[in-house]
KEKOLVEX-184983 format. One record per residue: x, y, z negated of N, C-alpha, C, O in turn. Coordinates in steps of 0.05 Angstrom, whole numbers, padded with zeros to 5 digits, always signed. Layout:
<nodes>
XYZXYZXYZXYZ ...
</nodes>
This chain:
<nodes>
-00085-00505-00088-00081-00502-00062-00105-00498-00049-00125-00512-00053 -00105-00475-00031-00127-00470-00014-00131-00496+00006-00112-00507+00016 -00158-00503+00011-00165-00520+00030-00154-00512+00062-00153-00488+00069 -00149-00529+00074-00139-00523+00103-00158-00503+00117-00149-00483+00128 -00183-00508+00116-00200-00493+00132-00202-00464+00118-00208-00445+00132 -00199-00461+00092-00196-00438+00080-00170-00419+00080-00170-00396+00072 -00151-00431+00088-00125-00421+00087-00125-00397+00105-00115-00377+00094 -00134-00394+00127-00136-00374+00141-00139-00348+00127-00121-00331+00130 -00155-00343+00115-00162-00321+00098-00140-00311+00081-00132-00287+00083 -00128-00332+00061-00105-00323+00042-00085-00320+00060-00070-00302+00054 -00080-00331+00080-00053-00325+00098-00057-00297+00110-00036-00284+00114 -00079-00287+00117-00081-00265+00130-00080-00242+00106-00066-00222+00109 -00095-00245+00084-00084-00230+00060-00056-00225+00060-00047-00202+00061 -00042-00247+00058-00009-00245+00052+00002-00228+00076+00017-00208+00073 -00006-00238+00101+00004-00225+00122+00000-00194+00123+00019-00179+00129 -00026-00184+00117-00028-00157+00114-00013-00145+00091-00006-00122+00091 -00008-00160+00072+00008-00145+00050+00037-00143+00061+00049-00122+00058 +00046-00161+00071+00072-00159+00087+00077-00134+00105+00097-00120+00106 +00054-00132+00117+00057-00104+00136+00058-00082+00116+00072-00063+00125 +00050-00078+00096+00044-00058+00077+00078-00048+00070+00089-00027+00068 +00085-00076+00066+00117-00074+00056+00134-00062+00081+00149-00042+00080 +00129-00074+00100+00145-00063+00125+00140-00035+00133+00156-00022+00147 +00116-00025+00124+00108+00004+00127+00124+00018+00107+00137+00038+00114 +00123+00009+00078+00136+00030+00060+00169+00027+00060+00183+00046+00053 +00180+00005+00068+00207+00006+00076+00216+00019+00098+00240+00025+00099 +00199+00026+00118+00202+00041+00140+00203+00075+00133+00219+00091+00142 +00183+00080+00116+00178+00103+00105+00205+00109+00087+00216+00131+00089 +00212+00092+00072+00237+00096+00048+00258+00098+00072+00271+00119+00067 +00265+00089+00092+00286+00089+00107+00284+00118+00121+00303+00132+00125 +00261+00122+00128+00256+00156+00145+00264+00175+00129+00276+00194+00138 +00258+00172+00101+00262+00195+00082+00294+00195+00073+00307+00216+00070 +00302+00172+00069+00330+00170+00060+00353+00180+00079+00374+00190+00070 +00347+00176+00106+00362+00184+00125+00347+00201+00145+00344+00190+00167 +00337+00225+00143+00323+00240+00147+00332+00256+00174+00353+00268+00173 +00321+00256+00193+00327+00273+00219+00305+00284+00235+00294+00268+00250 +00299+00303+00236+00272+00317+00244+00271+00311+00279+00251+00309+00292 +00290+00308+00285+00288+00300+00320+00279+00270+00324+00271+00263+00345 +00282+00254+00302+00277+00230+00306+00254+00217+00292+00249+00193+00289 +00238+00242+00282+00210+00234+00266+00187+00224+00276+00171+00209+00264 +00187+00234+00304+00158+00229+00318+00166+00200+00329+00147+00185+00333 +00188+00191+00334+00192+00166+00342+00185+00142+00317+00173+00121+00320 +00196+00152+00294+00192+00135+00270+00164+00131+00264+00153+00110+00257 +00151+00157+00268+00119+00158+00261+00105+00136+00283+00088+00120+00274 +00112+00135+00307+00102+00119+00326+00105+00091+00318+00087+00074+00320 +00132+00087+00309+00133+00056+00298+00122+00050+00278+00116+00026+00276 +00117+00067+00259+00102+00058+00233+00071+00058+00241+00056+00044+00227 +00060+00072+00263+00031+00066+00270+00033+00042+00282+00012+00030+00280 +00052+00029+00294+00048+00003+00309+00047-00022+00287+00036-00044+00292 +00059-00015+00262+00052-00035+00239+00025-00028+00230+00011-00047+00222 +00013-00002+00229-00008+00001+00216-00031-00009+00234-00052-00015+00223 -00027-00011+00261-00046-00022+00282-00047-00051+00277-00070-00061+00276 -00023-00068+00272-00020-00096+00269-00038-00101+00248-00054-00119+00251 -00037-00086+00223-00054-00089+00200-00081-00089+00201-00096-00101+00186 -00090-00072+00223-00114-00064+00231-00126-00087+00244-00149-00092+00238 -00113-00101+00261-00120-00122+00281-00125-00148+00260-00145-00161+00266 -00110-00156+00238-00109-00173+00223-00137-00169+00204-00152-00189+00199 -00141-00147+00197-00166-00141+00186-00194-00148+00201-00214-00158+00191 -00192-00141+00225-00210-00143+00242-00213-00176+00249-00235-00186+00251 -00194-00189+00252-00187-00216+00253-00207-00229+00227-00223-00246+00235 -00207-00224+00205-00217-00232+00182-00251-00227+00187-00268-00244+00186 -00255-00204+00191-00283-00199+00195-00294-00210+00217-00318-00210+00216 -00285-00219+00237-00296-00235+00260-00297-00264+00249-00318-00276+00250 -00279-00273+00239-00281-00301+00226-00304-00302+00205-00320-00320+00205 -00305-00284+00191-00324-00282+00169-00352-00284+00181-00368-00300+00171 -00358-00272+00199-00382-00265+00211-00394-00295+00224-00418-00299+00227 -00375-00314+00230-00382-00342+00237-00376-00365+00218-00377-00389+00222 -00367-00351+00192-00365-00379+00172-00387-00380+00161-00401-00361+00156 -00393-00408+00156-00419-00416+00146-00412-00419+00108-00431-00417+00092 -00391-00422+00101-00383-00422+00073-00354-00416+00065-00338-00434+00059 -00350-00390+00064-00326-00379+00058-00314-00385+00030-00329-00384+00011 -00287-00392+00027-00275-00398+00000-00286-00377-00025-00290-00385-00048 -00287-00352-00018-00300-00334-00040-00321-00321-00026-00326-00322-00002 -00337-00303-00048-00357-00288-00039-00354-00271-00013-00334-00258-00014 -00368-00268+00010-00366-00249+00035-00355-00223+00023-00332-00216+00030 -00366-00210+00008-00363-00185-00004-00335-00180-00013-00325-00157-00010 -00323-00200-00025-00298-00200-00038-00278-00205-00017-00255-00196-00019 -00286-00217+00003-00264-00222+00028-00265-00194+00039-00244-00181+00037 -00284-00184+00048-00292-00157+00063-00273-00135+00043-00255-00120+00053 -00280-00137+00018-00262-00111+00003-00232-00120+00001-00215-00103+00003 -00227-00139-00002-00198-00149-00007-00181-00143+00020-00159-00131+00019 -00194-00154+00044-00183-00147+00068-00180-00113+00072-00160-00102+00081 -00202-00099+00065-00202-00074+00073-00182-00055+00054-00169-00036+00063 -00182-00065+00026-00165-00051+00013-00135-00056+00012-00119-00040+00002 -00129-00081+00023-00098-00084+00030-00090-00069+00052-00068-00059+00052 -00108-00066+00076-00103-00056+00099-00099-00024+00092-00083-00008+00103 -00116-00018+00070-00118+00013+00064-00085+00023+00052-00076+00045+00054 -00071+00000+00041-00046+00010+00034-00028+00019+00056-00015+00040+00055 -00029+00003+00074-00015+00009+00102-00025+00039+00115-00011+00055+00128 -00047+00043+00110-00058+00067+00123-00050+00093+00101-00043+00115+00111 -00052+00089+00074-00036+00108+00059-00009+00116+00063-00001+00139+00062 +00004+00095+00069+00031+00097+00073+00038+00115+00099+00054+00133+00099 +00024+00108+00119+00024+00123+00144+00012+00152+00142+00017+00170+00157 -00001+00153+00123-00011+00180+00118+00009+00201+00111+00010+00223+00120 +00028+00188+00089+00051+00203+00080+00067+00211+00103+00072+00235+00107 +00075+00193+00115+00090+00204+00141+00080+00221+00161+00095+00235+00175 +00055+00221+00162+00045+00242+00178+00043+00270+00162+00041+00291+00175 +00044+00270+00135+00041+00295+00126+00071+00306+00126+00077+00329+00127 +00088+00285+00124+00120+00298+00127+00122+00309+00155+00137+00328+00158 +00108+00299+00178+00110+00305+00206+00092+00336+00208+00100+00357+00217 +00072+00332+00198+00049+00356+00207+00062+00380+00189+00065+00402+00199 +00070+00374+00164+00081+00401+00147+00107+00405+00153+00122+00413+00135 +00117+00401+00177+00148+00403+00189+00168+00412+00167+00177+00434+00162 +00172+00386+00157+00188+00384+00131+00218+00383+00142+00222+00367+00160 +00233+00394+00136+00260+00399+00143+00282+00388+00130+00303+00382+00141 +00276+00386+00099+00292+00374+00080+00278+00353+00059+00258+00359+00045 +00288+00332+00057+00273+00318+00037+00279+00323+00007+00303+00326+00000 +00254+00323-00014+00257+00326-00039+00264+00301-00051+00253+00280-00044 +00283+00301-00071+00297+00274-00085+00266+00260-00096+00259+00237-00092 +00250+00282-00112+00227+00265-00124+00213+00245-00105+00204+00224-00111 +00215+00260-00078+00197+00237-00062+00211+00210-00057+00198+00190-00052 +00238+00210-00060+00255+00183-00055+00243+00166-00081+00236+00143-00079 +00241+00179-00103+00236+00165-00128+00208+00152-00128+00205+00130-00138 +00187+00167-00116+00161+00158-00112+00160+00135-00092+00146+00116-00098 +00172+00136-00070+00172+00121-00051+00188+00092-00061+00181+00070-00052 +00205+00096-00076+00215+00069-00083+00195+00056-00105+00198+00032-00111 +00176+00072-00116+00155+00056-00133+00134+00045-00113+00119+00026-00120 +00132+00056-00090+00111+00050-00072+00123+00020-00062+00108+00000-00060 +00147+00019-00056+00157-00004-00047+00155-00026-00064+00149-00048-00056 +00162-00020-00089+00154-00041-00113+00128-00053-00111+00123-00077-00108 +00112-00032-00112+00080-00037-00114+00072-00057-00094+00061-00078-00099 +00080-00047-00066+00072-00064-00048+00086-00091-00048+00073-00111-00041 +00110-00094-00054+00123-00125-00060+00105-00135-00079+00099-00159-00076 +00094-00121-00100+00083-00135-00121+00053-00147-00108+00043-00169-00114 +00042-00129-00092+00018-00137-00082+00023-00165-00063+00008-00185-00063 +00045-00163-00050+00047-00189-00029+00056-00213-00048+00052-00236-00038 +00064-00212-00068+00068-00232-00088+00045-00241-00102+00041-00265-00105 +00027-00223-00112+00004-00226-00118-00018-00239-00098-00036-00254-00107 -00015-00234-00076-00029-00251-00054-00021-00277-00050-00035-00296-00045 +00007-00277-00051+00017-00311-00047+00006-00323-00071-00002-00346-00067 +00004-00315-00095-00009-00329-00119-00037-00330-00118-00047-00351-00127 -00055-00310-00108-00082-00310-00104-00093-00336-00084-00116-00345-00084 -00071-00345-00067-00080-00369-00052-00090-00392-00068-00108-00407-00060 -00077-00396-00093-00078-00417-00113-00090-00406-00140-00084-00417-00161 -00105-00385-00139-00113-00367-00162-00124-00382-00184-00119-00373-00206 -00139-00405-00182-00149-00418-00201-00127-00437-00221-00134-00445-00243 -00106-00440-00212-00080-00450-00222-00059-00434-00228-00041-00441-00243 -00060-00409-00213-00034-00389-00217-00031-00385-00247-00050-00383-00262 -00004-00385-00256+00002-00375-00282+00016-00349-00282+00024-00341-00304 +00021-00334-00260+00035-00313-00257+00017-00285-00242+00025-00262-00238 -00007-00297-00236-00028-00276-00226-00034-00250-00243-00035-00227-00235 -00037-00260-00269-00044-00240-00288-00019-00219-00290-00020-00194-00290 +00000-00234-00290+00028-00216-00297+00036-00197-00274+00050-00177-00278 +00026-00202-00248+00029-00188-00227+00010-00168-00226+00019-00147-00216 -00015-00168-00234-00032-00146-00242-00025-00127-00258-00029-00104-00252 -00014-00134-00281-00004-00118-00297+00017-00103-00287+00016-00079-00286 +00040-00117-00277+00060-00101-00257+00050-00080-00241+00062-00059-00238 +00029-00086-00228+00018-00064-00206+00005-00043-00224+00008-00020-00217 -00008-00049-00244-00021-00027-00259+00003-00011-00272+00003+00014-00268 +00022-00022-00284+00046-00006-00294+00061+00011-00275+00070+00033-00282 +00066+00000-00249+00076+00015-00230+00060+00041-00219+00070+00062-00210 +00030+00035-00222+00014+00056-00216+00018+00077-00234+00019+00100-00224 +00019+00074-00262+00026+00092-00282+00053+00110-00280+00057+00134-00286 +00070+00091-00269+00101+00105-00266+00096+00124-00243+00108+00146-00243 +00077+00119-00221+00077+00134-00201+00062+00165-00209+00068+00187-00201 +00042+00157-00227+00027+00182-00236+00042+00199-00250+00036+00223-00250 +00066+00189-00266+00084+00206-00284+00103+00221-00265+00107+00245-00270 +00114+00210-00242+00130+00219-00228+00115+00240-00210+00129+00258-00201 +00092+00240-00205+00073+00257-00189+00071+00283-00208+00078+00304-00199 +00063+00280-00227+00063+00301-00246+00086+00320-00252+00084+00344-00253 +00107+00306-00256+00131+00318-00261+00141+00331-00233+00151+00354-00232 +00137+00316-00211+00151+00324-00184+00133+00355-00176+00143+00375-00166 +00109+00351-00181+00086+00375-00176+00097+00401-00197+00102+00424-00188 +00101+00394-00222+00110+00419-00239+00138+00426-00227+00144+00450-00225 +00153+00408-00220+00183+00422-00214+00179+00440-00190+00191+00461-00186 +00161+00430-00173+00157+00444-00152+00148+00477-00158+00158+00496-00145 +00131+00480-00178+00118+00508-00188+00141+00519-00207+00140+00543-00211 +00157+00507-00217+00178+00522-00236+00206+00524-00223+00224+00539-00231 +00208+00508-00203+00238+00510-00191+00240+00523-00167+00262+00528-00159 +00212+00532-00149+00213+00539-00124+00199+00567-00125+00181+00569-00142 +00206+00588-00108+00190+00609-00103+00181+00611-00072+00172+00632-00063 +00184+00588-00057+00176+00589-00031+00148+00573-00030+00146+00549-00035 +00127+00591-00024+00098+00582-00027+00094+00562-00004+00075+00547-00008 +00105+00557+00019+00104+00540+00040+00118+00513+00030+00105+00492+00032 +00140+00514+00021+00153+00486+00008+00131+00477-00017+00128+00453-00022 +00116+00494-00031+00099+00482-00055+00077+00472-00038+00070+00449-00045 +00063+00483-00017+00042+00473-00009+00048+00445+00007+00035+00424+00006 +00070+00450+00021+00077+00423+00036+00086+00399+00019+00076+00378+00025 +00103+00399-00003+00110+00379-00017+00084+00369-00036+00078+00346-00039 +00072+00390-00048+00048+00377-00060+00027+00360-00049+00016+00341-00060 +00022+00372-00022+00008+00353-00003+00021+00325-00002+00008+00305-00007 +00049+00324+00005+00060+00295+00007+00064+00284-00018+00072+00261-00017 +00062+00295-00043+00065+00279-00064+00037+00268-00070+00035+00247-00083 +00017+00279-00061-00012+00271-00068-00014+00244-00052-00023+00223-00061 -00004+00248-00030-00008+00220-00012+00006+00197-00020-00002+00174-00016 +00033+00206-00033+00051+00185-00041+00035+00169-00065+00033+00145-00066 +00023+00188-00085+00010+00175-00105-00011+00163-00096-00016+00144-00111 -00027+00165-00078-00048+00151-00067-00042+00124-00059-00059+00106-00063 -00017+00121-00047-00004+00092-00042-00003+00078-00062-00007+00054-00058 +00003+00085-00090+00005+00067-00111-00026+00058-00125-00032+00037-00137 -00044+00084-00117-00071+00075-00124-00084+00058-00109-00103+00045-00118 -00077+00056-00080-00088+00038-00064-00076+00007-00070-00091-00013-00066 -00054+00005-00078-00043-00018-00092-00059-00030-00117-00065-00053-00121 -00064-00010-00132-00077-00019-00159-00105-00022-00150-00119-00034-00166 -00117-00014-00129-00145-00022-00123-00142-00054-00116-00155-00071-00128 -00127-00060-00099-00123-00089-00093-00125-00109-00117-00137-00131-00119 -00109-00093-00135-00102-00114-00163-00128-00112-00175-00133-00133-00187 -00146-00096-00175-00176-00094-00187-00196-00115-00172-00209-00132-00182 -00194-00110-00150-00206-00128-00133-00200-00161-00137-00218-00178-00137 -00178-00165-00139-00167-00191-00147-00177-00198-00173-00193-00217-00175 -00169-00183-00193-00181-00190-00220-00210-00195-00219-00218-00216-00228 -00228-00178-00208-00254-00187-00204-00262-00214-00193-00279-00228-00203 -00248-00220-00174-00254-00245-00158-00247-00267-00176-00262-00287-00178 -00222-00266-00193-00214-00288-00209-00235-00289-00234-00238-00311-00245 -00247-00267-00243-00263-00270-00266-00288-00282-00256-00299-00298-00271 -00300-00276-00232-00326-00284-00221-00323-00318-00212-00344-00330-00208 -00300-00329-00208-00293-00356-00202-00284-00372-00226-00280-00396-00223 -00280-00360-00250-00267-00377-00272-00290-00390-00281-00288-00406-00300 
</nodes>
């Protein structure tokens, strides 16, 4: 268990991961029950979550600037904080593309990819809970593997969805708009994998 004076960092990582889960769930709800007239309001609510995650990241950096002896290396704390926050940023980017591309109807493939994003975010949250006691955790490695597997699933869905656009649609606007959205959905899973990579690096350095 992390020492009391160190718990701030680990608790902050968990809280930021929870923000990414909230953002992903809001994205899924928006796409599943899609209404163009309520999209801007949903986007504003998602931005509030993204702003909350940003504030948590700044809290970590402010604390770290005054810390004499942090629980892990400073650059690892900065990298983890930035990469976890980046997940929420990428989820918001998806919603922004749906809005800016003036989407009128949601592609089924987008819902499948968003489901993977949700599972990735949940796995990252579970990983950060385990990371709080990473020297003794027995489940941390399994969670890293799960995130990597989910990222690969996202890659496969991305390739199939983009191929479907080009083989099943003759509308160039639809193809351009949805290819853009699929790219950003895939980046959400990539962002989760980046967090797992940083965690793995930290564990290796502190073993």
